[in-house]
N, C-alpha and C positions, 0 to 999 in steps of 0.2 A: 516879266511882269505878265501875271494872269488874273486880270481883274474880272470878276463875275458880277455882272450887271443883271439884276432880276428882270428888268424891262426888256432888255435883249433877249433873256431867255423866253419869256412870255411872247415877245414879238416873233421869234423863231417858231415857237410852237403853233401860234394862230396862223401864220403865212405857211408853214409846213402842212398843216390840216387842210387849209384852203387849197393848197396846190394838189394834194392828193385828191380832194374832192372834184377839182378841175380836171384831173386826169381821168377820173371816172366819168365825168361829163363828156369828155373828148372821145372816150371809147364807147359810150352808149348812144349819143345823139349825133345824127348827120349834121354835116356843116351847115346845112340851111336851118337847122333847129336851134343852133347855138345863138346866144345873145350877141347883138351886133357890137357891143363892146369888147368881146372876147377875140383874140387873134384866131384867125381860121375860119371866121363866119363867111359863108359864101351862099348868097341867096340861090335857090333852085338846086342846090348840090346835095347829092345823096352819099357823097363821100365822107368817110369816118377818119379823123386825123388820128391815127395810131401812134406816129412817132411823136406828134405833139404830147400825146397822153403818157408815153413812156418818159419823155423829157421831164414833164411837169411831175409824174410820180417820183422820179429819182431825186429830183431836186428837192421835193417835199420830204422824202425819207431823210436826205442828208440834213435838212434844217432839224428835223426832230432828233436825229442822231447828235447833232451839234448841241441842241438843247440839253439832251440826257447827259452828255459829257459836262456840260457846264454846271449841272446841278451836283455831281460828285463832290466828294469832301477832298481836301487837300492831304494826300497820303505820302508820306515821306519814309522811304525804306531806311532803316537804320541798320548799318553793318553789325553783325555779331562781333562781340569782343573775343579777340584771339587770345 
């Protein structure tokens, strides 16, 4: 069973793009400049969360790939007649 739900595809795209943006935020901003609701916020720290950014980036890309595959058509290969 391969049900393709448009809401699930759009949700994966939105969350994937948000996670990639979060990855950039992790790489650019030090821990003290991150919003307090984001994991990794540390007051007074100049540390950059590189591993958090890498993880966020790869999960975001995986969600975009999932959405891409879900939008593809159903192609069934037919065997050539012998």
